[in-house]
All heavy atoms as a GROMACS GRO file, in nm:
protein
  552
    1MET      N    1   0.086  -0.119   0.004
    1MET     CA    2  -0.001   0.001  -0.004
    1MET      C    3   0.088   0.128  -0.001
    1MET      O    4   0.180   0.137   0.080
    1MET     CB    5  -0.090  -0.006   0.126
    1MET     CG    6  -0.170   0.119   0.150
    1MET     SD    7  -0.265   0.123   0.302
    1MET     CE    8  -0.377  -0.008   0.275
    2PRO      N    9   0.067   0.217  -0.089
    2PRO     CA   10   0.152   0.342  -0.094
    2PRO      C   11   0.129   0.422   0.036
    2PRO      O   12   0.032   0.417   0.097
    2PRO     CB   13   0.093   0.411  -0.219
    2PRO     CG   14   0.025   0.317  -0.294
    2PRO     CD   15  -0.024   0.208  -0.200
    3ASP      N   16   0.231   0.504   0.058
    3ASP     CA   17   0.228   0.589   0.182
    3ASP      C   18   0.105   0.677   0.187
    3ASP      O   19   0.044   0.693   0.297
    3ASP     CB   20   0.355   0.675   0.192
    3ASP     CG   21   0.474   0.588   0.226
    3ASP    OD1   22   0.467   0.473   0.265
    3ASP    OD2   23   0.589   0.642   0.215
    4ASP      N   24   0.070   0.736   0.076
    4ASP     CA   25  -0.044   0.829   0.074
    4ASP      C   26  -0.173   0.762   0.116
    4ASP      O   27  -0.255   0.817   0.187
    4ASP     CB   28  -0.057   0.891  -0.067
    4ASP     CG   29   0.058   0.989  -0.101
    4ASP    OD1   30   0.122   1.036  -0.007
    4ASP    OD2   31   0.083   1.008  -0.221
    5GLU      N   32  -0.194   0.636   0.063
    5GLU     CA   33  -0.315   0.563   0.100
    5GLU      C   34  -0.309   0.527   0.242
    5GLU      O   35  -0.412   0.530   0.314
    5GLU     CB   36  -0.324   0.434   0.012
    5GLU     CG   37  -0.361   0.462  -0.130
    5GLU     CD   38  -0.376   0.334  -0.212
    5GLU    OE1   39  -0.405   0.229  -0.149
    5GLU    OE2   40  -0.353   0.338  -0.332
    6LEU      N   41  -0.194   0.486   0.293
    6LEU     CA   42  -0.181   0.451   0.436
    6LEU      C   43  -0.210   0.571   0.526
    6LEU      O   44  -0.278   0.561   0.627
    6LEU     CB   45  -0.042   0.393   0.461
    6LEU     CG   46  -0.015   0.343   0.601
    6LEU    CD1   47  -0.108   0.224   0.635
    6LEU    CD2   48   0.130   0.301   0.614
    7ILE      N   49  -0.160   0.687   0.487
    7ILE     CA   50  -0.182   0.812   0.563
    7ILE      C   51  -0.333   0.843   0.564
    7ILE      O   52  -0.388   0.879   0.669
    7ILE     CB   53  -0.096   0.923   0.508
    7ILE    CG1   54   0.055   0.898   0.537
    7ILE    CG2   55  -0.144   1.063   0.565
    7ILE    CD1   56   0.148   0.994   0.462
    8ALA      N   57  -0.396   0.839   0.448
    8ALA     CA   58  -0.534   0.864   0.435
    8ALA      C   59  -0.623   0.768   0.522
    8ALA      O   60  -0.715   0.809   0.590
    8ALA     CB   61  -0.584   0.858   0.292
    9GLU      N   62  -0.582   0.641   0.529
    9GLU     CA   63  -0.656   0.537   0.605
    9GLU      C   64  -0.633   0.571   0.754
    9GLU      O   65  -0.728   0.569   0.830
    9GLU     CB   66  -0.608   0.396   0.572
    9GLU     CG   67  -0.694   0.293   0.640
    9GLU     CD   68  -0.666   0.155   0.587
    9GLU    OE1   69  -0.628   0.137   0.468
    9GLU    OE2   70  -0.675   0.063   0.672
   10HIS      N   71  -0.512   0.603   0.793
   10HIS     CA   72  -0.484   0.638   0.928
   10HIS      C   73  -0.562   0.763   0.975
   10HIS      O   74  -0.618   0.762   1.075
   10HIS     CB   75  -0.331   0.668   0.944
   10HIS     CG   76  -0.295   0.724   1.079
   10HIS    ND1   77  -0.294   0.860   1.100
   10HIS    CD2   78  -0.259   0.667   1.195
   10HIS    CE1   79  -0.262   0.882   1.228
   10HIS    NE2   80  -0.241   0.763   1.286
   11ASP      N   81  -0.566   0.867   0.886
   11ASP     CA   82  -0.640   0.982   0.918
   11ASP      C   83  -0.784   0.956   0.936
   11ASP      O   84  -0.852   1.012   1.024
   11ASP     CB   85  -0.617   1.090   0.816
   11ASP     CG   86  -0.473   1.146   0.815
   11ASP    OD1   87  -0.407   1.130   0.911
   11ASP    OD2   88  -0.436   1.211   0.712
   12GLY      N   89  -0.839   0.869   0.856
   12GLY     CA   90  -0.983   0.826   0.873
   12GLY      C   91  -1.015   0.764   0.999
   12GLY      O   92  -1.113   0.787   1.068
   13HIS      N   93  -0.921   0.669   1.045
   13HIS     CA   94  -0.941   0.606   1.175
   13HIS      C   95  -0.907   0.698   1.294
   13HIS      O   96  -0.967   0.684   1.400
   13HIS     CB   97  -0.846   0.482   1.186
   13HIS     CG   98  -0.892   0.366   1.095
   13HIS    ND1   99  -1.001   0.296   1.115
   13HIS    CD2  100  -0.834   0.319   0.981
   13HIS    CE1  101  -1.017   0.202   1.020
   13HIS    NE2  102  -0.913   0.219   0.935
   14ALA      N  103  -0.817   0.792   1.273
   14ALA     CA  104  -0.773   0.874   1.382
   14ALA      C  105  -0.881   0.978   1.426
   14ALA      O  106  -0.878   1.024   1.540
   14ALA     CB  107  -0.647   0.958   1.339
   15LYS      N  108  -0.981   1.004   1.344
   15LYS     CA  109  -1.089   1.090   1.377
   15LYS      C  110  -1.167   1.038   1.498
   15LYS      O  111  -1.226   1.117   1.572
   15LYS     CB  112  -1.183   1.116   1.260
   15LYS     CG  113  -1.118   1.194   1.150
   15LYS     CD  114  -1.216   1.208   1.034
   15LYS     CE  115  -1.145   1.279   0.918
   15LYS     NZ  116  -1.230   1.285   0.801
   16HIS      N  117  -1.168   0.909   1.512
   16HIS     CA  118  -1.253   0.843   1.616
   16HIS      C  119  -1.166   0.781   1.725
   16HIS      O  120  -1.214   0.695   1.797
   16HIS     CB  121  -1.347   0.737   1.551
   16HIS     CG  122  -1.419   0.788   1.440
   16HIS    ND1  123  -1.521   0.878   1.451
   16HIS    CD2  124  -1.412   0.763   1.307
   16HIS    CE1  125  -1.575   0.909   1.331
   16HIS    NE2  126  -1.504   0.839   1.238
   17THR      N  127  -1.042   0.821   1.733
   17THR     CA  128  -0.948   0.764   1.828
   17THR      C  129  -0.889   0.870   1.921
   17THR      O  130  -0.864   0.980   1.875
   17THR     CB  131  -0.831   0.697   1.750
   17THR    OG1  132  -0.881   0.602   1.658
   17THR    CG2  133  -0.734   0.629   1.842
   18VAL      N  134  -0.868   0.828   2.047
   18VAL     CA  135  -0.805   0.917   2.145
   18VAL      C  136  -0.672   0.853   2.171
   18VAL      O  137  -0.660   0.734   2.201
   18VAL     CB  138  -0.886   0.925   2.279
   18VAL    CG1  139  -0.813   1.004   2.381
   18VAL    CG2  140  -1.027   0.984   2.249
   19VAL      N  141  -0.565   0.935   2.156
   19VAL     CA  142  -0.433   0.881   2.171
   19VAL      C  143  -0.385   0.900   2.320
   19VAL      O  144  -0.423   0.999   2.386
   19VAL     CB  145  -0.325   0.945   2.078
   19VAL    CG1  146  -0.362   0.915   1.937
   19VAL    CG2  147  -0.323   1.095   2.102
   20GLY      N  148  -0.301   0.809   2.365
   20GLY     CA  149  -0.243   0.820   2.493
   20GLY      C  150  -0.111   0.888   2.490
   20GLY      O  151  -0.062   0.929   2.382
   21THR      N  152  -0.047   0.902   2.603
   21THR     CA  153   0.080   0.971   2.609
   21THR      C  154   0.190   0.891   2.543
   21THR      O  155   0.283   0.951   2.496
   21THR     CB  156   0.120   0.994   2.761
   21THR    OG1  157   0.120   0.870   2.828
   21THR    CG2  158   0.024   1.093   2.827
   22GLN      N  159   0.179   0.764   2.533
   22GLN     CA  160   0.277   0.680   2.468
   22GLN      C  161   0.293   0.720   2.319
   22GLN      O  162   0.408   0.714   2.262
   22GLN     CB  163   0.258   0.535   2.480
   22GLN     CG  164   0.361   0.442   2.429
   22GLN     CD  165   0.492   0.462   2.507
   22GLN    OE1  166   0.494   0.471   2.630
   22GLN    NE2  167   0.600   0.468   2.439
   23TYR      N  168   0.188   0.759   2.258
   23TYR     CA  169   0.187   0.806   2.120
   23TYR      C  170   0.287   0.919   2.103
   23TYR      O  171   0.362   0.923   2.009
   23TYR     CB  172   0.044   0.846   2.071
   23TYR     CG  173   0.045   0.904   1.938
   23TYR    CD1  174   0.042   0.829   1.820
   23TYR    CD2  175   0.042   1.050   1.924
   23TYR    CE1  176   0.042   0.890   1.699
   23TYR    CE2  177   0.041   1.107   1.800
   23TYR     CZ  178   0.041   1.032   1.686
   23TYR     OH  179   0.041   1.088   1.564
   24TYR      N  180   0.274   1.017   2.189
   24TYR     CA  181   0.365   1.132   2.182
   24TYR      C  182   0.513   1.095   2.211
   24TYR      O  183   0.600   1.147   2.142
   24TYR     CB  184   0.315   1.245   2.281
   24TYR     CG  185   0.181   1.295   2.244
   24TYR    CD1  186   0.066   1.253   2.313
   24TYR    CD2  187   0.165   1.381   2.138
   24TYR    CE1  188  -0.057   1.298   2.278
   24TYR    CE2  189   0.036   1.430   2.103
   24TYR     CZ  190  -0.074   1.388   2.171
   24TYR     OH  191  -0.195   1.431   2.140
   25LEU      N  192   0.531   1.004   2.306
   25LEU     CA  193   0.668   0.960   2.336
   25LEU      C  194   0.726   0.886   2.209
   25LEU      O  195   0.841   0.904   2.172
   25LEU     CB  196   0.676   0.871   2.451
   25LEU     CG  197   0.638   0.944   2.586
   25LEU    CD1  198   0.633   0.840   2.698
   25LEU    CD2  199   0.742   1.052   2.617
   26ASP      N  200   0.646   0.800   2.148
   26ASP     CA  201   0.691   0.732   2.030
   26ASP      C  202   0.721   0.826   1.913
   26ASP      O  203   0.817   0.802   1.841
   26ASP     CB  204   0.586   0.627   1.982
   26ASP     CG  205   0.564   0.514   2.077
   26ASP    OD1  206   0.654   0.489   2.161
   26ASP    OD2  207   0.462   0.444   2.070
   27GLU      N  208   0.637   0.925   1.901
   27GLU     CA  209   0.660   1.026   1.793
   27GLU      C  210   0.784   1.104   1.816
   27GLU      O  211   0.866   1.132   1.728
   27GLU     CB  212   0.540   1.120   1.787
   27GLU     CG  213   0.553   1.222   1.669
   27GLU     CD  214   0.559   1.165   1.529
   27GLU    OE1  215   0.523   1.046   1.510
   27GLU    OE2  216   0.604   1.238   1.442
   28LEU      N  217   0.812   1.143   1.943
   28LEU     CA  218   0.935   1.214   1.973
   28LEU      C  219   1.057   1.126   1.950
   28LEU      O  220   1.162   1.171   1.897
   28LEU     CB  221   0.934   1.261   2.123
   28LEU     CG  222   0.839   1.378   2.152
   28LEU    CD1  223   0.829   1.392   2.301
   28LEU    CD2  224   0.890   1.503   2.084
   29ASN      N  225   1.049   0.997   1.986
   29ASN     CA  226   1.159   0.900   1.957
   29ASN      C  227   1.182   0.888   1.810
   29ASN      O  228   1.292   0.878   1.766
   29ASN     CB  229   1.131   0.771   2.032
   29ASN     CG  230   1.147   0.777   2.177
   29ASN    OD1  231   1.228   0.861   2.228
   29ASN    ND2  232   1.080   0.692   2.250
   30ARG      N  233   1.076   0.874   1.734
   30ARG     CA  234   1.091   0.859   1.594
   30ARG      C  235   1.155   0.986   1.528
   30ARG      O  236   1.244   0.970   1.445
   30ARG     CB  237   0.946   0.836   1.522
   30ARG     CG  238   0.958   0.814   1.374
   30ARG     CD  239   0.823   0.824   1.314
   30ARG     NE  240   0.764   0.958   1.319
   30ARG     CZ  241   0.801   1.057   1.232
   30ARG    NH1  242   0.899   1.036   1.138
   30ARG    NH2  243   0.745   1.181   1.242
   31ARG      N  244   1.113   1.096   1.573
   31ARG     CA  245   1.175   1.223   1.519
   31ARG      C  246   1.323   1.233   1.559
   31ARG      O  247   1.407   1.279   1.477
   31ARG     CB  248   1.092   1.347   1.570
   31ARG     CG  249   0.961   1.356   1.507
   31ARG     CD  250   0.886   1.476   1.562
   31ARG     NE  251   0.748   1.477   1.514
   31ARG     CZ  252   0.671   1.581   1.512
   31ARG    NH1  253   0.713   1.697   1.575
   31ARG    NH2  254   0.549   1.577   1.468
   32ALA      N  255   1.352   1.191   1.684
   32ALA     CA  256   1.494   1.194   1.722
   32ALA      C  257   1.576   1.097   1.638
   32ALA      O  258   1.693   1.127   1.601
   32ALA     CB  259   1.505   1.160   1.873
   33ALA      N  260   1.521   0.985   1.612
   33ALA     CA  261   1.590   0.883   1.530
   33ALA      C  262   1.610   0.932   1.388
   33ALA      O  263   1.717   0.914   1.325
   33ALA     CB  264   1.514   0.746   1.526
   34GLU      N  265   1.511   1.005   1.336
   34GLU     CA  266   1.519   1.058   1.201
   34GLU      C  267   1.627   1.174   1.196
   34GLU      O  268   1.709   1.177   1.106
   34GLU     CB  269   1.383   1.123   1.163
   34GLU     CG  270   1.373   1.161   1.016
   34GLU     CD  271   1.234   1.205   0.982
   34GLU    OE1  272   1.144   1.113   0.972
   34GLU    OE2  273   1.207   1.325   0.974
   35ARG      N  274   1.639   1.253   1.296
   35ARG     CA  275   1.739   1.358   1.306
   35ARG      C  276   1.881   1.293   1.314
   35ARG      O  277   1.972   1.343   1.251
   35ARG     CB  278   1.719   1.459   1.423
   35ARG     CG  279   1.601   1.553   1.402
   35ARG     CD  280   1.602   1.658   1.509
   35ARG     NE  281   1.578   1.605   1.642
   35ARG     CZ  282   1.466   1.588   1.694
   35ARG    NH1  283   1.351   1.621   1.634
   35ARG    NH2  284   1.458   1.537   1.822
   36SER      N  285   1.884   1.186   1.399
   36SER     CA  286   2.011   1.117   1.408
   36SER      C  287   2.056   1.056   1.275
   36SER      O  288   2.177   1.061   1.240
   36SER     CB  289   1.999   1.008   1.518
   36SER     OG  290   2.114   0.933   1.528
   37ALA      N  291   1.964   0.996   1.203
   37ALA     CA  292   1.998   0.937   1.077
   37ALA      C  293   2.045   1.042   0.975
   37ALA      O  294   2.143   1.027   0.900
   37ALA     CB  295   1.880   0.854   1.019
   38GLU      N  296   1.981   1.160   0.974
   38GLU     CA  297   2.019   1.267   0.887
   38GLU      C  298   2.154   1.320   0.924
   38GLU      O  299   2.240   1.342   0.837
   38GLU     CB  300   1.914   1.382   0.894
   38GLU     CG  301   1.783   1.352   0.831
   38GLU     CD  302   1.683   1.465   0.848
   38GLU    OE1  303   1.722   1.578   0.901
   38GLU    OE2  304   1.566   1.439   0.823
   39ALA      N  305   2.183   1.333   1.053
   39ALA     CA  306   2.317   1.374   1.098
   39ALA      C  307   2.427   1.275   1.054
   39ALA      O  308   2.536   1.311   1.015
   39ALA     CB  309   2.323   1.402   1.247
   40THR      N  310   2.396   1.142   1.068
   40THR     CA  311   2.487   1.039   1.032
   40THR      C  312   2.515   1.042   0.880
   40THR      O  313   2.629   1.030   0.837
   40THR     CB  314   2.433   0.902   1.069
   40THR    OG1  315   2.412   0.901   1.211
   40THR    CG2  316   2.527   0.789   1.028
   41ASN      N  317   2.414   1.065   0.803
   41ASN     CA  318   2.431   1.074   0.657
   41ASN      C  319   2.514   1.199   0.618
   41ASN      O  320   2.599   1.193   0.529
   41ASN     CB  321   2.290   1.082   0.584
   41ASN     CG  322   2.224   0.954   0.582
   41ASN    OD1  323   2.287   0.845   0.597
   41ASN    ND2  324   2.092   0.954   0.569
   42ARG      N  325   2.491   1.314   0.685
   42ARG     CA  326   2.575   1.435   0.659
   42ARG      C  327   2.718   1.404   0.694
   42ARG      O  328   2.815   1.440   0.623
   42ARG     CB  329   2.523   1.551   0.742
   42ARG     CG  330   2.403   1.615   0.678
   42ARG     CD  331   2.371   1.754   0.738
   42ARG     NE  332   2.366   1.749   0.889
   42ARG     CZ  333   2.256   1.725   0.960
   42ARG    NH1  334   2.142   1.699   0.900
   42ARG    NH2  335   2.261   1.727   1.087
   43LEU      N  336   2.744   1.339   0.807
   43LEU     CA  337   2.874   1.306   0.849
   43LEU      C  338   2.945   1.207   0.756
   43LEU      O  339   3.066   1.227   0.720
   43LEU     CB  340   2.879   1.247   0.994
   43LEU     CG  341   3.011   1.214   1.050
   43LEU    CD1  342   3.103   1.331   1.065
   43LEU    CD2  343   2.997   1.146   1.186
   44ALA      N  344   2.872   1.117   0.704
   44ALA     CA  345   2.928   1.023   0.610
   44ALA      C  346   2.965   1.089   0.480
   44ALA      O  347   3.067   1.065   0.420
   44ALA     CB  348   2.829   0.909   0.588
   45HIS      N  349   2.883   1.181   0.435
   45HIS     CA  350   2.907   1.259   0.312
   45HIS      C  351   3.032   1.345   0.330
   45HIS      O  352   3.118   1.352   0.244
   45HIS     CB  353   2.791   1.341   0.272
   45HIS     CG  354   2.811   1.423   0.149
   45HIS    ND1  355   2.820   1.363   0.027
   45HIS    CD2  356   2.835   1.558   0.135
   45HIS    CE1  357   2.844   1.462  -0.062
   45HIS    NE2  358   2.855   1.576  -0.002
   46ARG      N  359   3.047   1.407   0.446
   46ARG     CA  360   3.168   1.490   0.471
   46ARG      C  361   3.292   1.409   0.477
   46ARG      O  362   3.397   1.447   0.428
   46ARG     CB  363   3.145   1.564   0.601
   46ARG     CG  364   3.046   1.678   0.589
   46ARG     CD  365   3.022   1.747   0.719
   46ARG     NE  366   2.924   1.854   0.708
   46ARG     CZ  367   2.864   1.911   0.808
   46ARG    NH1  368   2.896   1.880   0.931
   46ARG    NH2  369   2.775   2.003   0.782
   47ALA      N  370   3.284   1.289   0.531
   47ALA     CA  371   3.398   1.195   0.534
   47ALA      C  372   3.435   1.154   0.395
   47ALA      O  373   3.552   1.140   0.361
   47ALA     CB  374   3.365   1.073   0.619
   48TYR      N  375   3.335   1.132   0.312
   48TYR     CA  376   3.360   1.095   0.170
   48TYR      C  377   3.432   1.210   0.095
   48TYR      O  378   3.529   1.189   0.027
   48TYR     CB  379   3.226   1.063   0.104
   48TYR     CG  380   3.234   1.037  -0.041
   48TYR    CD1  381   3.274   0.914  -0.090
   48TYR    CD2  382   3.200   1.135  -0.135
   48TYR    CE1  383   3.284   0.883  -0.229
   48TYR    CE2  384   3.210   1.110  -0.276
   48TYR     CZ  385   3.248   0.984  -0.315
   48TYR     OH  386   3.257   0.957  -0.449
   49VAL      N  387   3.382   1.332   0.116
   49VAL     CA  388   3.447   1.447   0.051
   49VAL      C  389   3.591   1.468   0.106
   49VAL      O  390   3.681   1.491   0.027
   49VAL     CB  391   3.363   1.571   0.077
   49VAL    CG1  392   3.438   1.698   0.032
   49VAL    CG2  393   3.232   1.564   0.002
   50LEU      N  394   3.607   1.450   0.233
   50LEU     CA  395   3.741   1.467   0.292
   50LEU      C  396   3.832   1.361   0.236
   50LEU      O  397   3.955   1.384   0.215
   50LEU     CB  398   3.731   1.457   0.442
   50LEU     CG  399   3.862   1.469   0.521
   50LEU    CD1  400   3.923   1.610   0.493
   50LEU    CD2  401   3.841   1.452   0.672
   51THR      N  402   3.790   1.241   0.211
   51THR     CA  403   3.871   1.133   0.154
   51THR      C  404   3.920   1.178   0.019
   51THR      O  405   4.040   1.160  -0.014
   51THR     CB  406   3.790   1.003   0.142
   51THR    OG1  407   3.752   0.965   0.275
   51THR    CG2  408   3.875   0.893   0.080
   52TRP      N  409   3.828   1.234  -0.064
   52TRP     CA  410   3.877   1.281  -0.199
   52TRP      C  411   3.974   1.398  -0.188
   52TRP      O  412   4.069   1.404  -0.266
   52TRP     CB  413   3.754   1.315  -0.281
   52TRP     CG  414   3.691   1.190  -0.339
   52TRP    CD1  415   3.585   1.126  -0.297
   52TRP    CD2  416   3.748   1.115  -0.448
   52TRP    NE1  417   3.560   1.018  -0.369
   52TRP    CE2  418   3.656   1.004  -0.467
   52TRP    CE3  419   3.858   1.120  -0.526
   52TRP    CZ2  420   3.674   0.901  -0.562
   52TRP    CZ3  421   3.874   1.027  -0.626
   52TRP    CH2  422   3.783   0.919  -0.642
   53VAL      N  423   3.950   1.490  -0.090
   53VAL     CA  424   4.042   1.605  -0.076
   53VAL      C  425   4.178   1.549  -0.039
   53VAL      O  426   4.287   1.596  -0.086
   53VAL     CB  427   3.986   1.704   0.025
   53VAL    CG1  428   4.087   1.810   0.067
   53VAL    CG2  429   3.862   1.769  -0.032
   54ASN      N  430   4.184   1.452   0.056
   54ASN     CA  431   4.308   1.395   0.098
   54ASN      C  432   4.382   1.328  -0.012
   54ASN      O  433   4.500   1.334  -0.029
   54ASN     CB  434   4.287   1.297   0.215
   54ASN     CG  435   4.262   1.367   0.347
   54ASN    OD1  436   4.296   1.482   0.362
   54ASN    ND2  437   4.196   1.296   0.434
   55LEU      N  438   4.308   1.262  -0.102
   55LEU     CA  439   4.363   1.196  -0.219
   55LEU      C  440   4.430   1.298  -0.308
   55LEU      O  441   4.544   1.284  -0.355
   55LEU     CB  442   4.258   1.118  -0.296
   55LEU     CG  443   4.304   1.059  -0.429
   55LEU    CD1  444   4.410   0.951  -0.406
   55LEU    CD2  445   4.191   1.006  -0.508
   56ILE      N  446   4.361   1.409  -0.332
   56ILE     CA  447   4.415   1.520  -0.421
   56ILE      C  448   4.538   1.580  -0.356
   56ILE      O  449   4.644   1.598  -0.428
   56ILE     CB  450   4.306   1.624  -0.447
   56ILE    CG1  451   4.190   1.564  -0.532
   56ILE    CG2  452   4.366   1.748  -0.513
   56ILE    CD1  453   4.067   1.645  -0.545
   57VAL      N  454   4.531   1.602  -0.228
   57VAL     CA  455   4.657   1.662  -0.162
   57VAL      C  456   4.769   1.566  -0.166
   57VAL      O  457   4.885   1.604  -0.191
   57VAL     CB  458   4.618   1.695  -0.014
   57VAL    CG1  459   4.742   1.728   0.067
   57VAL    CG2  460   4.522   1.807  -0.012
   58ALA      N  461   4.743   1.433  -0.151
   58ALA     CA  462   4.854   1.334  -0.159
   58ALA      C  463   4.913   1.328  -0.298
   58ALA      O  464   5.039   1.316  -0.315
   58ALA     CB  465   4.798   1.195  -0.118
   59VAL      N  466   4.826   1.337  -0.398
   59VAL     CA  467   4.883   1.337  -0.535
   59VAL      C  468   4.966   1.462  -0.564
   59VAL      O  469   5.074   1.455  -0.622
   59VAL     CB  470   4.764   1.320  -0.640
   59VAL    CG1  471   4.810   1.349  -0.781
   59VAL    CG2  472   4.700   1.183  -0.630
   60VAL      N  473   4.912   1.576  -0.522
   60VAL     CA  474   4.989   1.702  -0.537
   60VAL      C  475   5.122   1.694  -0.462
   60VAL      O  476   5.229   1.736  -0.518
   60VAL     CB  477   4.905   1.822  -0.490
   60VAL    CG1  478   4.990   1.950  -0.484
   60VAL    CG2  479   4.792   1.840  -0.588
   61ALA      N  480   5.121   1.642  -0.343
   61ALA     CA  481   5.248   1.628  -0.270
   61ALA      C  482   5.340   1.536  -0.335
   61ALA      O  483   5.469   1.559  -0.336
   61ALA     CB  484   5.210   1.587  -0.126
   62THR      N  485   5.291   1.428  -0.389
   62THR     CA  486   5.377   1.327  -0.462
   62THR      C  487   5.442   1.390  -0.583
   62THR      O  488   5.560   1.375  -0.608
   62THR     CB  489   5.297   1.204  -0.500
   62THR    OG1  490   5.242   1.147  -0.378
   62THR    CG2  491   5.386   1.103  -0.573
   63VAL      N  492   5.359   1.463  -0.659
   63VAL     CA  493   5.410   1.528  -0.778
   63VAL      C  494   5.516   1.633  -0.740
   63VAL      O  495   5.620   1.646  -0.801
   63VAL     CB  496   5.299   1.593  -0.862
   63VAL    CG1  497   5.347   1.686  -0.970
   63VAL    CG2  498   5.210   1.485  -0.920
   64ALA      N  499   5.488   1.713  -0.634
   64ALA     CA  500   5.583   1.812  -0.593
   64ALA      C  501   5.713   1.749  -0.543
   64ALA      O  502   5.828   1.800  -0.571
   64ALA     CB  503   5.523   1.898  -0.477
   65ALA      N  504   5.704   1.635  -0.479
   65ALA     CA  505   5.824   1.568  -0.432
   65ALA      C  506   5.910   1.513  -0.550
   65ALA      O  507   6.030   1.525  -0.553
   65ALA     CB  508   5.789   1.453  -0.333
   66ILE      N  509   5.841   1.462  -0.648
   66ILE     CA  510   5.909   1.407  -0.768
   66ILE      C  511   5.978   1.524  -0.846
   66ILE      O  512   6.091   1.511  -0.887
   66ILE     CB  513   5.811   1.334  -0.858
   66ILE    CG1  514   5.772   1.201  -0.792
   66ILE    CG2  515   5.870   1.310  -0.994
   66ILE    CD1  516   5.660   1.132  -0.858
   67ILE      N  517   5.906   1.641  -0.857
   67ILE     CA  518   5.964   1.758  -0.922
   67ILE      C  519   6.082   1.805  -0.842
   67ILE      O  520   6.188   1.840  -0.901
   67ILE     CB  521   5.857   1.868  -0.940
   67ILE    CG1  522   5.754   1.822  -1.043
   67ILE    CG2  523   5.922   1.997  -0.977
   67ILE    CD1  524   5.634   1.912  -1.058
   68ALA      N  525   6.072   1.809  -0.713
   68ALA     CA  526   6.181   1.853  -0.634
   68ALA      C  527   6.301   1.758  -0.639
   68ALA      O  528   6.414   1.798  -0.639
   68ALA     CB  529   6.135   1.872  -0.488
   69LEU      N  530   6.276   1.630  -0.650
   69LEU     CA  531   6.381   1.532  -0.659
   69LEU      C  532   6.454   1.535  -0.791
   69LEU      O  533   6.579   1.529  -0.794
   69LEU     CB  534   6.320   1.391  -0.639
   69LEU     CG  535   6.418   1.274  -0.625
   69LEU    CD1  536   6.505   1.293  -0.504
   69LEU    CD2  537   6.345   1.142  -0.621
   70PHE      N  538   6.383   1.551  -0.898
   70PHE     CA  539   6.441   1.551  -1.035
   70PHE      C  540   6.461   1.684  -1.095
   70PHE      O  541   6.515   1.698  -1.201
   70PHE     CB  542   6.366   1.455  -1.122
   70PHE     CG  543   6.365   1.312  -1.087
   70PHE    CD1  544   6.251   1.254  -1.037
   70PHE    CD2  545   6.482   1.239  -1.094
   70PHE    CE1  546   6.249   1.117  -0.998
   70PHE    CE2  547   6.483   1.106  -1.051
   70PHE     CZ  548   6.368   1.042  -1.004
   71GLY      N  549   6.405   1.787  -1.032
   71GLY     CA  550   6.398   1.916  -1.091
   71GLY      C  551   6.520   2.008  -1.061
   71GLY      O  552   6.624   2.009  -1.032
   0.00000   0.00000   0.00000
């Protein structure tokens, strides 16, 4: 079932439902987990970019060393 249909069905049932406090705690925990996953993805992307920057710096340093050795 697509998300939109599931949301619509949930909204239909929710009109006649009273939620307890656990619902709010679960929602807060879900949001915290979502923020944590986003932060982890940003950190992983930054590590990926840093890896490529380090590769470029290493190549430039190697070329500079070879030029200095033979130049």
